Biotite code that builds the C-alpha atoms (Angstrom):
import biotite.structure as struc

atoms = struc.array([
    struc.Atom([-12.962, 57.421, 11.306], chain_id="A", res_id=1, res_name="MET", atom_name="CA", element="C"),
    struc.Atom([-15.870, 55.862, 11.819], chain_id="A", res_id=2, res_name="LYS", atom_name="CA", element="C"),
    struc.Atom([-16.791, 52.412, 11.728], chain_id="A", res_id=3, res_name="GLN", atom_name="CA", element="C"),
    struc.Atom([-19.161, 52.886, 8.741], chain_id="A", res_id=4, res_name="GLN", atom_name="CA", element="C"),
    struc.Atom([-16.773, 54.703, 6.880], chain_id="A", res_id=5, res_name="SER", atom_name="CA", element="C"),
    struc.Atom([-14.448, 51.999, 7.160], chain_id="A", res_id=6, res_name="TYR", atom_name="CA", element="C"),
    struc.Atom([-16.319, 49.376, 6.313], chain_id="A", res_id=7, res_name="LEU", atom_name="CA", element="C"),
    struc.Atom([-17.542, 51.232, 2.860], chain_id="A", res_id=8, res_name="ILE", atom_name="CA", element="C"),
    struc.Atom([-13.786, 52.261, 1.987], chain_id="A", res_id=9, res_name="ILE", atom_name="CA", element="C"),
    struc.Atom([-12.800, 48.644, 2.929], chain_id="A", res_id=10, res_name="SER", atom_name="CA", element="C"),
    struc.Atom([-15.556, 46.980, 0.886], chain_id="A", res_id=11, res_name="ALA", atom_name="CA", element="C"),
    struc.Atom([-14.977, 49.398, -2.343], chain_id="A", res_id=12, res_name="VAL", atom_name="CA", element="C"),
    struc.Atom([-11.122, 48.672, -2.153], chain_id="A", res_id=13, res_name="ILE", atom_name="CA", element="C"),
    struc.Atom([-11.665, 44.767, -2.139], chain_id="A", res_id=14, res_name="PHE", atom_name="CA", element="C"),
    struc.Atom([-14.187, 45.189, -4.666], chain_id="A", res_id=15, res_name="GLY", atom_name="CA", element="C"),
    struc.Atom([-11.760, 46.917, -7.080], chain_id="A", res_id=16, res_name="LEU", atom_name="CA", element="C"),
    struc.Atom([-9.054, 44.395, -5.915], chain_id="A", res_id=17, res_name="VAL", atom_name="CA", element="C"),
    struc.Atom([-11.594, 41.628, -6.660], chain_id="A", res_id=18, res_name="GLY", atom_name="CA", element="C"),
    struc.Atom([-12.531, 42.943, -10.345], chain_id="A", res_id=19, res_name="ILE", atom_name="CA", element="C"),
    struc.Atom([-8.671, 43.432, -11.233], chain_id="A", res_id=20, res_name="MET", atom_name="CA", element="C"),
    struc.Atom([-7.847, 39.808, -10.576], chain_id="A", res_id=21, res_name="HIS", atom_name="CA", element="C"),
    struc.Atom([-10.725, 38.510, -12.383], chain_id="A", res_id=22, res_name="LEU", atom_name="CA", element="C"),
    struc.Atom([-9.993, 40.456, -15.594], chain_id="A", res_id=23, res_name="VAL", atom_name="CA", element="C"),
    struc.Atom([-6.629, 39.392, -14.970], chain_id="A", res_id=24, res_name="ARG", atom_name="CA", element="C"),
    struc.Atom([-7.889, 35.499, -15.091], chain_id="A", res_id=25, res_name="ALA", atom_name="CA", element="C"),
    struc.Atom([-9.916, 36.318, -17.934], chain_id="A", res_id=26, res_name="ILE", atom_name="CA", element="C"),
    struc.Atom([-7.408, 37.727, -20.139], chain_id="A", res_id=27, res_name="ASN", atom_name="CA", element="C"),
    struc.Atom([-4.749, 35.323, -19.124], chain_id="A", res_id=28, res_name="GLY", atom_name="CA", element="C"),
    struc.Atom([-2.258, 38.342, -18.438], chain_id="A", res_id=29, res_name="SER", atom_name="CA", element="C"),
    struc.Atom([1.239, 37.321, -17.245], chain_id="A", res_id=30, res_name="VAL", atom_name="CA", element="C"),
    struc.Atom([1.967, 38.170, -13.801], chain_id="A", res_id=31, res_name="PHE", atom_name="CA", element="C"),
    struc.Atom([5.732, 37.934, -12.647], chain_id="A", res_id=32, res_name="GLN", atom_name="CA", element="C"),
    struc.Atom([6.991, 38.695, -9.218], chain_id="A", res_id=33, res_name="ILE", atom_name="CA", element="C"),
    struc.Atom([10.833, 38.874, -9.733], chain_id="A", res_id=34, res_name="GLY", atom_name="CA", element="C"),
    struc.Atom([11.510, 35.196, -11.687], chain_id="A", res_id=35, res_name="GLY", atom_name="CA", element="C"),
    struc.Atom([8.102, 33.622, -10.379], chain_id="A", res_id=36, res_name="TRP", atom_name="CA", element="C"),
    struc.Atom([5.325, 33.898, -12.751], chain_id="A", res_id=37, res_name="SER", atom_name="CA", element="C"),
    struc.Atom([1.809, 33.690, -10.754], chain_id="A", res_id=38, res_name="ALA", atom_name="CA", element="C"),
    struc.Atom([-0.376, 31.137, -12.450], chain_id="A", res_id=39, res_name="PRO", atom_name="CA", element="C"),
    struc.Atom([-3.576, 32.226, -13.533], chain_id="A", res_id=40, res_name="VAL", atom_name="CA", element="C"),
    struc.Atom([-5.884, 30.047, -10.913], chain_id="A", res_id=41, res_name="TYR", atom_name="CA", element="C"),
    struc.Atom([-3.966, 32.128, -8.213], chain_id="A", res_id=42, res_name="VAL", atom_name="CA", element="C"),
    struc.Atom([-6.102, 35.147, -9.541], chain_id="A", res_id=43, res_name="SER", atom_name="CA", element="C"),
    struc.Atom([-9.254, 33.066, -9.902], chain_id="A", res_id=44, res_name="TRP", atom_name="CA", element="C"),
    struc.Atom([-9.314, 32.296, -6.300], chain_id="A", res_id=45, res_name="VAL", atom_name="CA", element="C"),
    struc.Atom([-7.952, 35.719, -5.122], chain_id="A", res_id=46, res_name="ALA", atom_name="CA", element="C"),
    struc.Atom([-10.712, 37.221, -7.021], chain_id="A", res_id=47, res_name="GLY", atom_name="CA", element="C"),
    struc.Atom([-13.287, 35.240, -5.401], chain_id="A", res_id=48, res_name="VAL", atom_name="CA", element="C"),
    struc.Atom([-12.007, 35.800, -2.141], chain_id="A", res_id=49, res_name="VAL", atom_name="CA", element="C"),
    struc.Atom([-11.611, 39.487, -2.541], chain_id="A", res_id=50, res_name="ALA", atom_name="CA", element="C"),
    struc.Atom([-15.216, 39.991, -4.012], chain_id="A", res_id=51, res_name="LEU", atom_name="CA", element="C"),
    struc.Atom([-16.780, 37.708, -0.899], chain_id="A", res_id=52, res_name="LEU", atom_name="CA", element="C"),
    struc.Atom([-14.953, 40.299, 1.528], chain_id="A", res_id=53, res_name="PHE", atom_name="CA", element="C"),
    struc.Atom([-16.752, 43.059, -0.514], chain_id="A", res_id=54, res_name="CYS", atom_name="CA", element="C"),
    struc.Atom([-19.986, 41.590, -0.207], chain_id="A", res_id=55, res_name="ILE", atom_name="CA", element="C"),
    struc.Atom([-19.583, 40.699, 3.664], chain_id="A", res_id=56, res_name="TRP", atom_name="CA", element="C"),
    struc.Atom([-18.769, 44.455, 3.647], chain_id="A", res_id=57, res_name="GLY", atom_name="CA", element="C"),
    struc.Atom([-21.412, 45.678, 2.082], chain_id="A", res_id=58, res_name="PHE", atom_name="CA", element="C"),
    struc.Atom([-23.471, 43.291, 4.279], chain_id="A", res_id=59, res_name="THR", atom_name="CA", element="C"),
    struc.Atom([-22.374, 44.796, 7.258], chain_id="A", res_id=60, res_name="LEU", atom_name="CA", element="C"),
    struc.Atom([-23.011, 48.541, 6.206], chain_id="A", res_id=61, res_name="VAL", atom_name="CA", element="C"),
    struc.Atom([-26.886, 47.340, 5.607], chain_id="A", res_id=62, res_name="ALA", atom_name="CA", element="C"),
    struc.Atom([-27.275, 46.064, 8.710], chain_id="A", res_id=63, res_name="ARG", atom_name="CA", element="C"),
    struc.Atom([-26.011, 49.195, 10.799], chain_id="A", res_id=64, res_name="ARG", atom_name="CA", element="C"),
])
């Protein structure tokens, strides 16, 4: 796989994950793993971080 393709695929995946986290945070949906319920702020942080990785990936694609 070429580096360009890898960057695009990674950026798209990070974008989708970031959007899903932010949608979960906006809706206030309950996310539970075993007996532990993840607080909503975890999705806010994870969504922003994932979208930053998405932007970073597309920035690297644009530089090449």
